[in-house]
N, C-alpha and C positions, 0 to 999 in steps of 0.2 A: 149247278150241285149234282156230284154224280153217284147215280143210284142206281139199283136195278129191282128191285121191290116197291111197293105200294108203302112195306113197312121202313125199308133201308129210307125215302124218301121221309118220313115222316122224319124218322133220327136226324137224318140231315139239317131237316129244317128246325126243330131242336136246339141242335148243336150251334146252329146259322146267328141264335141272341147274342147279340151284341159279339158279334163275329163277323168275320169278312167269309162270300163264300172261298177262297185264296185257302186262308186258314181251317177251315171246311173240308175239303177238299183235299187237301192234304194230309187230314187223320182218317178219315173215310176209306180207304182200300183197305187199311191192318184192320181198323174195327172191324169193316161187312167180312174181311176172309176170316173173322176169329171166333166175329158173332152177329150170324147174316140172318138171325129167325127172331122175333121172337121170344123161343123157348132157348134159344143159346143166350140171347142177351138176359131173361130172368132168372138162366141157373147159374150167371157169371158174379162171382165175386166183386162188388163194390171197387176192390183196392186193381182187380185187373180194367172194368172201366176204364176209371182215373188213371191209367197210366195210358191207357188207349188213348184216351183223348186229353192230355194233361196241355199241350200245346195252345190248344185252345181256352177262353177266355172262362171261370166260372167255373170250371170241368168240376169238382165237386158237386156242386149243387145240380150238374148238368144229368152227372153219373146215377145218381143217385135219379133223378127225373128220370132219366131213359130204363132203367131197371127197372123203377115202378112203373113205369107206363106200361112195359112191357110183358109184366107181373099179372096188368088193368086186363091185356089186353087178351091174354089167355086166360083169366079166370072169366070175362065178362063177353068177349066176341069173338071165339072160340079160337084166338091168335089172329084173326084177320084187322084190318085197319079200317074203322068204323065210317061208311058214309055219309057223315051227318054233321052237321056244323053242333046242333046240341050233344051229339055223343064224344065227338075227338075233346069238345073242349072241358070234358070232366076227365082228359085223360093226364092223367102227371107229365108235366111239366110244358101243356101242351093252351095257347089262346089262344085268340083270335084269328090273327095272323097267318100264323102255323096252319090251324086248320083250315083255312081259307086257302092257302100252296095246296097242302094236300087235295083236298077237293076241285081245287078245278086243275094241279097237274094230275093229279093219279086219276082222279075219277070224269075228268071233262064237266065238271059243275060250273056252272058260272058261276063267281065268284069276286068277292072286290079286295087283295090285300094291300092294309095299310106297314107298311115299314115306315121309319125316317125319311125318304129318298121321296116316296109317295103322297107325304104327311107337308112335307117343307115346299116341293113344286107344289102340291096341288094349294097350297094356300099363297103363294107369290104369283100363281097365275090368276085368281081371283075364286075360282070354284070351293071353295070354301073359307070361310072366315074360322072354323074351329080346331080346338089343340086333340080337343080325345078323338085318339083312333077309329073309334066307334062308331062318331058323330061323323071324322069324313070317310067313313066306308059311305054310310046313309047317304050325303050328300054327294057321291060319284054313285051311286045307285040309284039315284034320282037322276042326274045327269047323261046318264047314258047308258041305249040298250044293255040290257043283259048279254048280249050274242060279243059287245068288245069291254064287257070288265075287264077278263085276266091278261087281254093282250093289251088295252091299254094300259092297266097298271103295272106293265113288266117295260113296258117305253118309258113309263115316266120313274121309273126306277132305271134304266140305260141312264137317261136322261140327268137324274140328279146326280150319281154315279160320277158322267165326264163331263155335264156343260153346265148344269147348276146347282154346283157344289154349295152344298153346307159355307165355306170360308171362301171360298176365292170363285163365284160364280164366273164362269167364260162369257158377260151380258154382252161385249162390244162381238163378241163373235156366234153370236145364238137365232139361231132361225125364229125364235117368236120376238124377240125385241122389238119390233113395231106394234104386238098386241100385246105384250108385256104388262097391267096395272102395274108392277113391283115399285113400289118407291123408292128403292134403297139401289138398284139397279147398278154396276159397276161404266155405268155411261155406255 
């Protein structure tokens, strides 16, 4: 995702829910040129935000979350993105995944980001047996040194996008095939 400030990272990550990075990167240049700060986002008409992010799924709900999030940032955090998981998840449109992305990418605070790729690959590799993102997060935190949390999750995301895909995993060409315990491997 492309961004120039912590606020823009937060916005792009909120937009990325049930969307691809490519979709987000298509709308954020215009969005950030028109509404680059919490103050401008909070003051924008909902229809304006909707129009700027319309190509992204769930654009109406996300537009409302973005504007409300910007308002909360101004009212409770002096327009700054907070640096704690507890404060971040209280922002409209922000769950643990989004909060952990911001903590890790913007502030360098170790965090485990569990998206669909991390969840799927972690289960297939036997790193967790859980389905709940929060439980998967805890399992990975217990397995890895804190200094590896962010990079490890990024590796799993890319691995899940390219090799260990949901529908047609590339098991025959996978470098982890010899140690992968997943019983449904495609040979």
